[in-house]
C-alpha positions as CSV (number, residue, x, y, z in Angstrom):
1,M,-71.8,-22.5,0.2
2,S,-71.0,-24.0,-3.2
3,K,-71.3,-22.2,-6.5
4,L,-74.5,-22.5,-8.5
5,V,-75.8,-21.5,-11.9
6,R,-79.6,-21.4,-12.0
7,F,-82.2,-21.0,-14.8
8,S,-85.9,-20.0,-14.7
9,T,-88.7,-19.2,-17.0
10,D,-90.6,-16.9,-14.6
11,D,-88.0,-15.3,-12.3
12,T,-89.7,-17.1,-9.4
13,T,-88.8,-20.8,-9.6
14,Y,-85.2,-21.5,-10.3
15,Y,-83.4,-24.8,-11.2
16,S,-79.7,-25.5,-10.8
17,L,-77.6,-26.8,-13.6
18,P,-75.6,-30.0,-12.9
19,A,-72.4,-28.2,-13.7
20,N,-68.8,-28.6,-12.5
21,A,-67.5,-25.3,-13.8
22,A,-69.0,-21.9,-14.8
23,E,-67.9,-18.4,-15.7
24,L,-69.5,-15.0,-15.7
25,S,-67.9,-12.3,-17.9
26,S,-68.9,-8.7,-18.4
27,N,-67.3,-7.1,-21.4
28,G,-67.2,-3.3,-21.7
29,E,-66.8,-1.8,-25.2
30,V,-64.0,0.7,-25.1
31,V,-64.2,4.0,-27.1
32,D,-61.4,6.5,-27.5
33,D,-62.0,9.9,-25.9
34,S,-58.5,11.3,-26.3
35,I,-58.4,15.1,-26.7
36,L,-55.9,17.7,-27.7
37,G,-53.3,18.5,-25.1
38,Q,-53.1,15.0,-23.7
39,T,-49.9,12.9,-24.1
40,F,-51.6,9.6,-23.2
41,E,-54.4,7.9,-25.1
42,S,-57.7,8.0,-23.1
43,Q,-60.4,5.4,-23.3
44,F,-63.9,5.3,-21.9
45,T,-66.0,2.2,-21.2
46,S,-69.3,2.4,-23.2
47,L,-71.8,-0.4,-23.8
48,I,-71.6,-3.6,-21.8
49,N,-72.3,-7.2,-22.9
50,W,-72.4,-10.1,-20.4
51,E,-72.3,-13.8,-20.7
52,V,-72.5,-16.9,-18.5
53,G,-70.7,-20.0,-19.8
54,T,-71.0,-23.4,-18.1
55,D,-71.2,-27.1,-18.7
56,A,-74.0,-29.5,-17.6
57,I,-73.7,-33.2,-17.1
58,Y,-76.6,-35.5,-18.1
59,K,-76.4,-37.3,-14.7
60,G,-77.4,-40.9,-14.5
61,I,-76.9,-41.6,-18.2
62,P,-73.7,-43.4,-19.3
63,G,-72.4,-42.3,-22.7
64,Y,-72.7,-45.8,-24.3
65,Q,-76.5,-45.4,-24.2
66,V,-76.5,-42.4,-26.5
67,C,-77.4,-43.4,-30.1
68,L,-78.1,-42.1,-33.6
69,L,-81.0,-43.4,-35.7
70,K,-81.9,-42.7,-39.3
71,E,-85.2,-42.9,-41.2
72,G,-86.2,-46.0,-43.1
73,T,-88.8,-46.7,-45.8
74,S,-91.9,-44.6,-45.9
75,T,-94.8,-46.8,-44.8
76,A,-98.6,-46.0,-45.1
77,T,-100.9,-46.4,-42.2
78,T,-104.6,-45.6,-41.8
79,S,-106.9,-44.7,-38.9
80,E,-103.9,-44.1,-36.7
81,A,-105.0,-43.1,-33.2
82,M,-104.0,-39.7,-31.9
83,E,-104.1,-38.3,-28.4
84,L,-104.3,-34.8,-26.9
85,V,-101.1,-33.0,-26.0
86,S,-102.6,-29.7,-24.9
87,G,-105.0,-27.2,-26.1
88,K,-105.8,-28.0,-29.7
89,T,-102.6,-30.1,-30.4
90,Y,-102.8,-33.8,-30.9
91,K,-100.0,-36.4,-31.4
92,T,-99.7,-39.9,-32.7
93,T,-100.3,-42.4,-29.9
94,D,-98.0,-45.1,-31.3
95,T,-94.5,-43.6,-30.9
96,S,-93.0,-46.0,-33.4
97,K,-95.1,-44.1,-36.1
98,D,-94.6,-40.6,-34.9
99,I,-92.3,-39.3,-37.6
100,W,-94.5,-38.5,-40.6
101,D,-93.3,-38.4,-44.2
102,A,-93.7,-34.7,-45.1
103,S,-93.8,-35.6,-48.8
104,V,-97.2,-37.4,-48.4
105,T,-100.1,-35.2,-47.3
106,P,-101.8,-36.5,-44.1
107,V,-105.5,-36.8,-43.9
108,I,-106.9,-36.0,-40.4
109,Y,-110.3,-37.2,-39.1
110,D,-112.5,-36.2,-36.2
111,D,-115.0,-38.9,-35.3
112,G,-114.5,-40.3,-38.9
113,S,-115.0,-37.0,-40.7
114,D,-112.2,-35.4,-42.8
115,V,-111.1,-32.3,-40.9
116,T,-107.7,-31.7,-42.5
117,D,-108.8,-28.2,-43.5
118,E,-109.1,-27.3,-39.8
119,V,-105.4,-28.1,-39.1
120,I,-103.3,-25.0,-39.0
121,E,-99.9,-26.7,-38.3
122,F,-98.4,-30.1,-39.0
123,N,-95.4,-31.1,-37.0
124,Y,-94.0,-34.0,-39.1
125,L,-91.1,-34.7,-36.9
126,L,-93.3,-35.4,-33.9
127,G,-96.4,-36.7,-35.6
128,Q,-98.5,-33.8,-34.3
129,V,-101.3,-31.6,-35.6
130,T,-102.7,-28.3,-34.2
131,F,-106.3,-27.4,-35.0
132,D,-107.6,-23.8,-35.5
133,S,-108.5,-22.2,-32.2
134,G,-112.0,-21.8,-33.4
135,Y,-112.6,-25.5,-34.2
136,T,-114.4,-27.6,-31.7
137,I,-113.3,-31.3,-31.4
138,V,-116.2,-33.7,-31.7
139,G,-114.7,-37.1,-31.0
140,D,-111.7,-39.3,-31.6
141,I,-108.9,-37.9,-33.7
142,T,-107.3,-40.3,-36.2
143,A,-104.9,-39.9,-39.2
144,D,-104.1,-41.5,-42.5
145,V,-100.3,-40.9,-42.9
146,N,-97.1,-42.2,-44.2
147,Y,-94.6,-42.7,-41.3
148,L,-90.9,-43.2,-41.2
149,P,-89.5,-46.0,-39.0
150,V,-86.0,-45.4,-37.6
151,A,-83.1,-47.7,-37.0
152,V,-79.6,-47.3,-35.5
153,I,-77.0,-46.4,-38.1
154,G,-73.2,-46.8,-38.1
155,R,-70.8,-48.0,-35.4
156,F,-70.3,-44.7,-33.8
157,R,-68.6,-44.2,-30.5
158,S,-68.8,-40.5,-29.9
159,F,-71.2,-37.7,-30.9
160,T,-71.3,-33.9,-30.8
161,L,-74.6,-32.2,-31.4
162,T,-73.8,-28.5,-31.8
163,Q,-76.7,-26.1,-31.4
164,S,-76.0,-22.4,-31.6
165,V,-77.8,-19.1,-32.0
166,A,-76.6,-15.8,-33.4
167,A,-77.2,-13.0,-30.9
168,I,-78.7,-10.0,-32.7
169,D,-78.2,-6.6,-31.3
170,D,-81.6,-5.0,-30.6
171,S,-80.4,-2.0,-28.6
172,D,-81.7,1.5,-28.9
173,V,-81.0,4.8,-27.1
174,Q,-84.1,4.8,-25.0
175,T,-83.6,1.2,-23.8
176,L,-79.8,1.6,-23.2
177,K,-80.4,4.8,-21.2
178,A,-82.9,3.0,-19.0
179,N,-80.9,-0.1,-18.3
180,G,-77.5,1.5,-17.7
181,G,-75.9,0.9,-21.1
182,Y,-76.3,-2.9,-21.3
183,R,-76.7,-4.2,-24.9
184,V,-80.1,-5.8,-25.6
185,N,-79.9,-9.0,-27.6
186,K,-82.4,-11.3,-29.3
187,Q,-82.2,-14.6,-31.1
188,G,-81.0,-14.6,-34.7
189,L,-80.5,-17.6,-37.0
190,R,-80.1,-21.0,-35.3
191,S,-77.7,-23.6,-36.6
192,V,-77.5,-27.3,-35.8
193,T,-74.8,-29.8,-36.8
194,L,-74.0,-33.3,-35.7
195,E,-70.6,-35.0,-35.8
196,A,-70.4,-38.7,-35.3
197,S,-67.2,-40.7,-35.1
198,G,-66.5,-44.4,-34.7
199,I,-65.6,-47.7,-36.3
200,F,-65.8,-47.7,-40.1
201,D,-69.0,-49.4,-41.4
202,A,-68.8,-50.2,-45.1
203,T,-72.5,-51.2,-45.2
204,E,-73.6,-47.6,-44.5
205,D,-71.5,-46.0,-47.4
206,F,-71.7,-42.5,-46.1
207,H,-69.4,-41.4,-49.1
208,D,-72.2,-42.5,-51.5
209,Q,-74.9,-40.7,-49.5
210,L,-72.7,-37.5,-49.6
211,A,-72.3,-37.9,-53.4
212,T,-76.0,-38.3,-54.0
213,R,-76.9,-35.4,-51.6
214,D,-79.4,-37.6,-49.7
215,S,-81.7,-35.8,-47.3
216,F,-83.1,-37.7,-44.4
217,V,-84.4,-37.5,-40.9
218,L,-82.0,-38.3,-38.0
219,E,-83.0,-39.0,-34.5
220,F,-80.5,-38.4,-31.7
221,Q,-81.4,-40.1,-28.5
222,A,-79.7,-38.5,-25.6
223,D,-80.5,-41.3,-23.2
224,G,-80.8,-44.4,-25.5
225,D,-84.5,-44.9,-24.6
226,G,-86.0,-42.0,-26.5
227,N,-87.2,-40.2,-23.4
228,S,-85.2,-37.2,-24.5
229,K,-84.4,-37.0,-28.1
230,A,-83.8,-34.6,-31.0
231,R,-85.0,-35.0,-34.6
232,G,-84.2,-33.0,-37.7
233,Y,-83.7,-33.1,-41.5
234,F,-80.1,-33.5,-42.4
235,R,-77.6,-34.0,-45.2
236,I,-74.1,-35.2,-45.0
237,G,-71.4,-32.5,-45.2
238,T,-68.2,-34.5,-44.9
239,A,-67.4,-38.2,-44.6
240,S,-63.8,-39.3,-43.8
241,Q,-62.1,-42.5,-42.8
242,S,-58.6,-43.4,-41.8
243,G,-56.5,-46.1,-40.2
244,A,-52.9,-47.2,-39.7
245,V,-51.4,-50.7,-40.2
246,G,-52.9,-53.1,-37.7
247,D,-55.4,-50.5,-36.3
248,T,-59.2,-50.4,-36.6
249,E,-60.4,-48.3,-39.6
250,E,-62.3,-45.3,-38.2
251,E,-64.7,-42.8,-39.8
252,T,-66.1,-39.4,-39.0
253,V,-69.3,-38.1,-40.5
254,N,-70.6,-34.5,-40.2
255,F,-74.3,-34.0,-40.7
256,N,-75.7,-30.5,-41.5
257,L,-79.2,-29.4,-40.9
258,N,-81.2,-29.0,-44.1
259,V,-84.4,-27.0,-43.9
260,P,-86.7,-28.3,-46.6
261,S,-89.6,-25.8,-46.1
262,S,-90.5,-22.8,-43.9
263,D,-93.9,-24.4,-43.5
264,Y,-92.9,-26.9,-40.9
265,K,-90.3,-27.4,-38.1
266,P,-86.9,-28.7,-39.4
267,F,-85.5,-29.6,-35.9
268,V,-87.1,-30.3,-32.6
269,W,-86.4,-31.7,-29.1
270,S,-88.9,-34.0,-27.5
271,H,-89.1,-35.0,-23.8
272,N,-91.6,-37.4,-22.3
273,S,-92.6,-37.9,-18.7
274,S,-90.0,-40.5,-18.1
275,S,-87.1,-38.2,-19.1
276,T,-84.5,-37.8,-16.3
277,L,-82.9,-34.7,-18.0
278,N,-82.3,-31.9,-15.5
279,Q,-85.0,-29.2,-15.4
280,A,-82.5,-26.4,-15.9
281,I,-81.2,-28.1,-19.1
282,L,-84.8,-28.5,-20.3
283,I,-85.4,-24.8,-19.8
284,A,-82.3,-24.0,-22.0
285,L,-83.3,-26.5,-24.7
286,N,-86.9,-25.2,-24.8
287,A,-85.6,-21.6,-25.0
288,F,-83.5,-22.7,-28.0
289,N,-86.5,-24.4,-29.6
290,D,-89.0,-21.6,-28.9
291,E,-86.7,-18.6,-29.5
292,S,-87.4,-17.3,-26.0
293,D,-85.3,-15.7,-23.2
294,I,-84.6,-17.2,-19.8
295,Y,-83.8,-15.8,-16.4
296,V,-80.2,-16.6,-15.2
297,Q,-78.6,-16.5,-11.7
298,Y,-74.9,-16.8,-11.2
299,L,-74.3,-17.6,-7.5
300,P,-70.5,-17.9,-6.7
301,N,-71.3,-18.6,-3.0
302,G,-74.6,-20.4,-3.4
303,V,-78.1,-19.3,-2.6
304,G,-78.0,-16.3,-0.2
305,G,-74.2,-15.9,-0.6
306,T,-72.3,-12.8,-1.6
307,G,-71.5,-11.6,-5.1
308,A,-74.6,-13.1,-6.8
309,K,-75.7,-11.7,-10.1
310,E,-78.8,-12.2,-12.3
311,G,-80.4,-11.1,-15.5
312,V,-82.4,-12.1,-18.6
313,A,-80.5,-13.8,-21.4
314,V,-80.6,-15.5,-24.8
315,V,-79.4,-19.1,-25.0
316,T,-76.6,-18.7,-27.6
317,D,-75.2,-22.2,-27.3
318,I,-76.6,-25.5,-25.9
319,S,-74.4,-28.2,-27.4
320,L,-74.1,-31.9,-26.3
321,S,-71.1,-34.2,-26.6
322,S,-71.0,-37.8,-25.6
323,S,-68.7,-40.8,-25.9
324,I,-68.9,-44.4,-24.9
325,D,-66.5,-43.9,-22.0
326,D,-67.9,-40.7,-20.5
327,M,-71.1,-39.1,-19.4
328,P,-73.1,-37.0,-21.9
329,R,-72.1,-33.3,-21.3
330,F,-73.8,-30.1,-22.4
331,T,-72.0,-26.8,-22.9
332,V,-74.2,-23.8,-22.3
333,T,-73.6,-20.2,-23.1
334,V,-76.2,-17.5,-22.4
335,T,-75.8,-13.9,-23.6
336,G,-77.4,-11.0,-21.7
337,D,-80.5,-9.4,-22.9
338,G,-80.2,-6.2,-20.9
339,S,-78.8,-5.4,-17.5
340,L,-76.9,-7.5,-15.1
341,S,-77.9,-6.8,-11.5
342,D,-77.3,-8.0,-7.9
343,V,-79.5,-10.9,-6.6
């Protein structure tokens, strides 16, 4: 049987990562228990942390399809049709207008009546609204908004989207005693950066955008068609260029996530029904987005094989790198939230 790493949201249905290497590590924290009369230092293993690290290939998508887009000029539109996502959440039907300008207050209508006061959340990056649970929808939902069109920027040839989470120790004596001394972790602050490298493009003038501290929405399309994409508010952190005699001038730009307000989401992933992204990767990305745990199985000899371990974990890294001459590849690290047990 071949090695597998599998993720689940319910501990019942598991999905295998499209990985070609993986590692399980358990790290015991050593405390000194040397006493008088001993001539050797004595150490005792106390609390335990565990991690699973792996890669994950975006199969079926060549790296040259991955692209980076940037917001254009804010454009007004009225009576824009919206459709149901689920529950009381609606989204813009026209996907070319589904990034809303957060600086312009949307007006939401239900069957022609202004019901903006009934909206409890605006998701500007996805063009979505969520109504109060007590509100009853009457008819068609429409919106007067300013949207942000996007267009490809730069002549980039490689990308690295780094998404990481600080694991926060949430352990206490009662929990540790019950789980055998395994640290309990939860999600802390999330961080997102994007590095793009390629052929120098003077028309973009990233140095000037850095100097003026511009803030803008970036869209990172993992498959080139927008079936799986990430969006967020960014500013440029560094812009550099270099080249030797007779060589192509190259540039590298680092974009840092900029959170303009705690009132709305600064970064999101979106996947439509046409996305071919592996389900286990989707579980990890959704856990990163939703600040939720996942179930993990490490199976060195496949399903039913010996030596298998499982546990609940926090996704502490789910980064994606891609270049024009390779497949897009995720790196995934999950950190245990409690005990590690036999499957």
